[in-house]
C-alpha positions as CSV (number, residue, x, y, z in Angstrom):
1,X,0.0,0.0,0.0
2,X,2.7,2.4,1.0
3,X,4.7,1.6,-2.2
4,X,1.7,2.4,-4.4
5,X,1.2,5.7,-2.6
6,X,4.8,6.7,-3.0
7,X,4.6,5.8,-6.7
8,X,1.4,7.8,-7.2
9,X,3.0,10.8,-5.3
10,X,6.1,10.6,-7.5
11,X,4.0,10.6,-10.6
12,X,2.0,13.5,-9.5
13,X,5.1,15.6,-8.8
14,X,6.2,15.2,-12.5
15,X,5.4,18.1,-14.8
16,X,2.8,17.0,-17.3
17,X,3.5,17.9,-21.0
18,X,0.8,17.3,-23.5
19,X,1.7,16.5,-27.1
20,X,-1.3,17.4,-29.3
21,X,-1.3,16.2,-32.9
22,X,-4.1,16.1,-35.5
23,X,-2.9,12.6,-36.6
24,X,-0.7,10.0,-35.1
25,X,0.9,8.3,-38.1
26,X,4.2,6.3,-38.3
27,X,6.2,9.5,-38.8
28,X,4.6,11.3,-35.9
29,X,5.6,8.4,-33.6
30,X,9.2,9.4,-34.3
31,X,8.4,12.9,-33.3
32,X,6.7,11.8,-30.0
33,X,9.6,9.5,-29.2
34,X,12.1,12.3,-29.7
35,X,10.1,14.5,-27.4
36,X,9.9,11.8,-24.7
37,X,13.6,11.1,-24.8
38,X,14.7,14.8,-24.7
39,X,12.3,15.6,-21.8
40,X,13.5,12.5,-19.9
41,X,17.1,13.7,-20.3
42,X,16.2,17.2,-19.0
43,X,14.1,16.5,-15.9
44,X,11.1,14.7,-14.4
45,X,8.3,15.0,-17.0
46,X,5.3,13.0,-17.9
47,X,4.1,13.0,-21.5
48,X,0.5,12.7,-22.5
49,X,-0.2,12.2,-26.3
50,X,-3.5,13.6,-27.7
51,X,-4.5,13.1,-31.3
52,X,-7.5,13.9,-33.5
53,X,-10.1,16.3,-32.0
54,X,-8.0,17.2,-29.0
55,X,-9.0,20.8,-28.4
56,X,-11.9,20.3,-26.0
57,X,-10.1,17.7,-23.9
58,X,-6.9,19.8,-23.8
59,X,-9.0,22.8,-22.6
60,X,-10.5,20.8,-19.9
61,X,-7.1,19.5,-18.7
62,X,-5.8,23.1,-18.8
63,X,-8.8,24.4,-16.7
64,X,-8.1,21.7,-14.1
65,X,-4.5,22.9,-13.8
66,X,-3.1,19.4,-14.7
67,X,-0.8,20.3,-17.5
68,X,2.4,22.5,-17.4
69,X,3.0,22.8,-21.2
70,X,1.7,21.8,-24.6
71,X,3.7,20.9,-27.7
72,X,1.3,20.8,-30.6
73,X,0.4,21.3,-34.3
74,X,-2.4,23.3,-35.9
75,X,-3.0,25.5,-32.9
76,X,-5.9,27.8,-33.5
77,X,-5.8,31.2,-31.9
78,X,-8.8,30.6,-29.7
79,X,-7.6,27.6,-27.8
80,X,-4.0,28.9,-27.9
81,X,-5.2,31.9,-26.0
82,X,-7.1,29.7,-23.5
83,X,-4.0,27.8,-22.7
84,X,-1.9,30.9,-22.2
85,X,-4.6,32.4,-20.0
86,X,-4.2,29.4,-17.7
87,X,-0.4,30.0,-17.5
88,X,0.4,27.0,-19.7
89,X,3.5,27.2,-21.9
90,X,3.1,26.4,-25.6
91,X,5.6,25.2,-28.3
92,X,4.1,25.1,-31.8
93,X,5.5,22.6,-34.2
94,X,3.2,23.3,-37.2
95,X,2.2,26.2,-39.2
96,X,-0.4,27.7,-36.9
97,X,2.2,30.0,-35.1
98,X,4.0,31.3,-38.1
99,X,3.0,34.8,-37.4
100,X,5.5,34.9,-34.5
101,X,5.8,33.9,-30.9
102,X,4.9,35.8,-27.8
103,X,5.2,35.5,-24.0
104,X,4.9,31.8,-23.0
105,X,5.3,30.5,-26.5
106,X,8.0,29.1,-28.8
107,X,8.0,27.5,-32.2
108,X,9.9,24.9,-34.2
109,X,9.0,24.7,-37.9
110,X,10.3,23.1,-41.1
111,X,11.9,25.6,-43.4
112,X,9.2,25.8,-46.1
113,X,11.0,28.5,-48.1
114,X,14.1,26.2,-48.4
115,X,11.8,23.3,-49.5
116,X,10.1,25.4,-52.2
117,X,13.5,26.6,-53.5
118,X,15.0,23.1,-53.5
119,X,12.0,21.7,-55.4
120,X,12.2,24.5,-58.0
121,X,16.0,23.9,-58.4
122,X,15.6,20.2,-58.8
123,X,12.7,20.2,-61.3
124,X,14.0,23.0,-63.4
125,X,17.4,21.3,-63.4
126,X,15.7,18.2,-64.8
127,X,14.7,20.1,-67.9
128,X,11.0,20.6,-67.5
129,X,9.3,23.4,-69.5
130,X,6.3,23.9,-67.2
131,X,5.8,23.8,-63.4
132,X,2.8,23.0,-61.3
133,X,1.7,22.6,-57.7
134,X,-0.9,20.3,-56.2
135,X,-2.1,21.1,-52.7
136,X,-5.2,21.9,-50.7
137,X,-6.1,25.5,-49.9
138,X,-7.3,24.8,-46.3
139,X,-4.0,23.6,-44.7
140,X,-1.5,26.4,-43.8
141,X,1.5,24.3,-44.6
142,X,0.2,23.5,-48.1
143,X,-0.5,27.2,-48.7
144,X,3.0,28.3,-47.6
145,X,4.7,25.6,-49.6
146,X,2.8,26.5,-52.7
147,X,3.8,30.2,-52.2
148,X,7.4,29.3,-51.6
149,X,7.6,27.1,-54.7
150,X,6.0,29.8,-56.8
151,X,8.3,32.5,-55.5
152,X,11.4,30.3,-56.2
153,X,10.2,29.5,-59.7
154,X,9.5,33.2,-60.4
155,X,13.1,34.0,-59.7
156,X,13.9,31.8,-62.8
157,X,11.2,33.6,-64.8
158,X,8.8,30.6,-64.5
159,X,5.1,30.6,-63.6
160,X,3.4,27.9,-61.6
161,X,0.0,26.4,-62.4
162,X,-2.0,25.3,-59.4
163,X,-4.6,22.7,-58.6
164,X,-6.3,22.4,-55.2
165,X,-8.2,19.1,-55.8
166,X,-7.1,15.5,-56.0
167,X,-10.5,14.4,-57.2
168,X,-10.1,12.0,-60.1
169,X,-11.7,14.0,-63.0
170,X,-10.5,17.4,-61.8
171,X,-6.9,16.1,-61.3
172,X,-6.9,14.4,-64.7
173,X,-8.2,17.5,-66.4
174,X,-5.5,19.6,-64.7
175,X,-2.7,17.2,-65.7
176,X,-4.0,17.1,-69.2
177,X,-3.9,20.9,-69.5
178,X,-0.3,21.3,-68.5
179,X,2.5,21.9,-71.0
180,X,4.9,19.0,-71.2
181,X,7.3,18.1,-69.8
182,X,6.1,19.4,-66.5
183,X,7.5,19.4,-63.0
184,X,4.8,18.8,-60.3
185,X,5.4,19.5,-56.6
186,X,2.7,18.0,-54.4
187,X,2.0,19.0,-50.8
188,X,2.4,15.4,-49.6
189,X,3.3,12.0,-50.8
190,X,-0.3,10.8,-50.9
191,X,-1.1,13.5,-53.5
192,X,2.1,12.6,-55.4
193,X,0.9,9.0,-55.6
194,X,-2.5,10.1,-56.8
195,X,-0.9,12.3,-59.4
196,X,1.2,9.5,-60.7
197,X,-1.8,7.2,-60.9
198,X,-3.9,9.8,-62.7
199,X,-1.0,10.5,-65.1
200,X,-0.8,6.8,-66.0
201,X,-4.6,6.7,-66.7
202,X,-4.1,9.7,-69.0
203,X,-1.3,8.1,-70.9
204,X,1.4,10.4,-69.4
205,X,4.8,9.0,-68.7
206,X,6.3,9.6,-65.3
207,X,8.9,11.2,-65.1
208,X,9.4,11.8,-68.9
209,X,6.1,13.8,-69.3
210,X,5.4,14.6,-65.7
211,X,8.2,14.8,-63.1
212,X,6.6,14.4,-59.6
213,X,7.8,15.3,-56.1
214,X,6.1,14.9,-52.8
215,X,6.6,15.7,-49.1
216,X,6.9,13.3,-46.2
217,X,9.1,10.5,-47.5
218,X,6.4,7.9,-46.8
219,X,7.6,4.6,-48.1
220,X,4.1,3.1,-48.3
221,X,3.1,5.7,-50.9
222,X,6.0,4.8,-53.1
223,X,4.9,1.1,-52.9
224,X,1.3,2.0,-53.9
225,X,2.5,4.3,-56.7
226,X,4.6,1.5,-58.2
227,X,7.7,3.6,-58.3
228,X,10.0,5.4,-55.8
229,X,8.6,8.9,-55.2
230,X,11.0,11.8,-54.9
231,X,10.2,13.4,-51.6
232,X,11.3,15.7,-48.8
233,X,12.0,14.0,-45.6
234,X,10.8,16.1,-42.7
235,X,13.4,15.9,-39.8
236,X,10.7,15.0,-37.2
237,X,13.3,13.6,-34.7
238,X,15.1,16.9,-34.7
239,X,11.8,18.8,-34.5
240,X,10.9,16.8,-31.4
241,X,14.2,17.3,-29.7
242,X,14.2,21.1,-30.3
243,X,10.5,21.4,-29.3
244,X,11.2,19.6,-26.0
245,X,14.3,21.8,-25.3
246,X,12.2,24.9,-26.1
247,X,9.5,23.7,-23.6
248,X,12.0,23.2,-20.9
249,X,13.5,26.7,-21.5
250,X,10.0,28.2,-21.3
251,X,9.2,26.4,-18.0
252,X,12.6,27.5,-16.6
253,X,11.8,31.1,-17.5
254,X,14.5,31.4,-20.2
255,X,12.1,33.1,-22.7
256,X,10.7,32.4,-26.1
257,X,12.5,31.1,-29.2
258,X,11.9,30.4,-32.9
259,X,13.7,27.5,-34.5
260,X,13.7,26.3,-38.1
261,X,14.9,22.9,-39.3
262,X,15.9,21.9,-42.8
263,X,14.2,19.1,-44.8
264,X,16.3,16.6,-46.7
265,X,15.3,15.9,-50.3
266,X,15.4,12.4,-51.7
267,X,15.6,12.3,-55.5
268,X,14.1,9.1,-56.9
269,X,12.6,7.7,-60.1
270,X,9.4,9.9,-60.1
271,X,11.4,13.1,-60.9
272,X,14.6,11.9,-62.5
273,X,14.1,12.5,-66.2
274,X,17.7,11.7,-67.0
275,X,18.2,7.9,-67.1
276,X,22.0,8.0,-66.8
277,X,23.9,6.2,-64.1
278,X,25.8,9.4,-63.2
279,X,22.5,11.2,-62.6
280,X,21.4,8.4,-60.2
281,X,24.7,8.6,-58.3
282,X,24.5,12.4,-58.1
283,X,20.9,12.2,-56.8
284,X,22.0,9.8,-54.1
285,X,24.8,12.1,-53.0
286,X,22.5,15.1,-52.8
287,X,20.1,13.0,-50.7
288,X,22.8,11.6,-48.5
289,X,25.5,14.3,-48.0
290,X,26.8,12.5,-45.0
291,X,27.4,9.3,-46.8
292,X,30.7,7.3,-46.5
293,X,30.2,5.3,-49.7
294,X,33.3,4.8,-51.8
295,X,33.7,5.5,-55.5
296,X,33.3,1.8,-56.1
297,X,30.0,1.7,-54.2
298,X,28.7,4.7,-56.0
299,X,29.6,3.1,-59.3
300,X,27.4,0.1,-58.3
301,X,24.5,2.5,-57.6
302,X,25.1,3.9,-61.1
303,X,25.1,0.5,-62.6
304,X,28.6,1.0,-64.0
305,X,32.2,-0.2,-63.5
306,X,34.2,2.1,-61.2
307,X,36.4,3.2,-64.1
308,X,33.5,3.9,-66.4
309,X,31.7,5.8,-63.7
310,X,34.6,8.0,-62.8
311,X,35.2,8.8,-66.5
312,X,31.5,9.6,-67.1
313,X,31.4,11.8,-64.0
314,X,34.5,13.7,-65.0
315,X,33.0,14.3,-68.5
316,X,29.6,15.4,-67.0
317,X,30.8,17.4,-64.0
318,X,34.5,17.8,-64.4
319,X,35.0,16.3,-60.9
320,X,36.1,13.1,-59.2
321,X,33.6,11.4,-56.9
322,X,35.4,12.7,-53.8
323,X,35.5,16.3,-55.1
324,X,31.8,16.1,-56.1
325,X,30.8,14.9,-52.5
326,X,32.8,17.8,-51.0
327,X,31.0,20.2,-53.3
328,X,27.7,18.8,-52.3
329,X,28.6,19.0,-48.6
330,X,29.7,22.6,-48.9
331,X,26.5,23.7,-50.7
332,X,24.4,21.8,-48.1
333,X,26.4,23.3,-45.2
334,X,26.1,26.9,-46.6
335,X,22.4,26.4,-47.1
336,X,21.8,25.1,-43.6
337,X,23.9,27.9,-42.0
338,X,22.2,30.6,-44.1
339,X,18.6,29.4,-44.0
340,X,18.1,27.6,-40.6
341,X,18.8,28.0,-36.9
342,X,20.4,24.6,-36.5
343,X,23.4,24.6,-34.3
344,X,26.8,24.4,-36.1
345,X,27.5,21.0,-34.7
346,X,24.2,19.7,-36.1
347,X,25.0,21.2,-39.5
348,X,28.3,19.4,-39.5
349,X,26.7,16.1,-38.7
350,X,24.1,16.6,-41.4
351,X,27.0,16.9,-43.8
352,X,29.0,13.9,-42.6
353,X,31.3,15.5,-40.0
354,X,30.8,14.0,-36.5
355,X,33.4,16.3,-35.0
356,X,32.7,20.0,-34.8
357,X,36.4,20.9,-35.1
358,X,36.8,18.8,-38.3
359,X,33.7,20.4,-39.8
360,X,34.9,23.9,-38.9
361,X,38.3,23.3,-40.4
362,X,36.9,21.9,-43.6
363,X,34.4,24.7,-44.0
364,X,37.1,27.3,-43.5
365,X,39.1,25.7,-46.3
366,X,36.1,25.9,-48.6
367,X,35.0,29.5,-47.9
368,X,37.8,31.2,-46.0
369,X,35.4,31.8,-43.1
370,X,34.4,29.8,-40.1
371,X,30.8,28.5,-40.0
372,X,29.9,31.1,-37.4
373,X,31.4,33.9,-39.5
374,X,29.6,32.7,-42.6
375,X,26.2,32.5,-40.8
376,X,26.7,36.1,-39.4
377,X,27.8,37.5,-42.8
378,X,25.0,35.9,-44.9
379,X,22.0,36.7,-42.7
């Protein structure tokens, strides 16, 4: 009896953090696990996961004074205010707090502007003559991604056609109306899979007539599509760790913060209009800048002998495999330092450097500046 009382008392002394998500899919489980692990590392916290229509339940918990903080997505202004009125700290991890943070709030979001720019660069680089975006109008993330994609394409003098419906007839009519070859960015992998299916029914070849990209890096959608879908992998583990750290900072009175994390693009069959082995190997390196694969292993990916691969790469890019990887790592590092708030050590690990000192030395050789100096100079 005494043991049960002591256990109950210890549990009640933990600070309760609610994690509120509209859905709890496989990818969100990674997010929740990262939040749990980071909170456990930083103190005595209990985590409650709420999904679906969580607003009324969360408001009730808040009114009873049972929760210290909330980490959540799609936070409407009404219930966000109700949480703050009860002295509850809030960390937003979606698009509902993009207007900025205030007292008692912080945010961790994916860099949508970078995503739109990367999609434009990849699709235009694959030689498409037209560009299009498929995404719903009701979701803030979809709207922001479409705007970022259109803005990036406009910098290259390109306009973007838009479709807001994935309904069969409307989607088919939209795809039929596009100039070919066309590059299509979709707000998520499910829409990308639907676009690929509709294109096939209309006699369009993917990626020759329609190069398709999605968001989410959901393996199941590629299986249903019958081909690997090019997609942005959202760094949900990093989002979870940063969100938990931001929550602890709020609870400890350290103030608000705004963090952005960078997605990683995976180029696959659905957007790779060039069938060459060199193109496949380059796509792999861009998707895995931290790789330790040798030239021989890259040649296997390209479906070539090592000697043929190195010769073809030198003819196409004027570089050896090692020099190409360094170039890709440099571009990725510069992009992350310029566009995100990731710590310099994390940027280095993203680019294949486990030791901060090694990364800093390499970066200074590339640019003549330390990572910190480059970030300060380019912001």
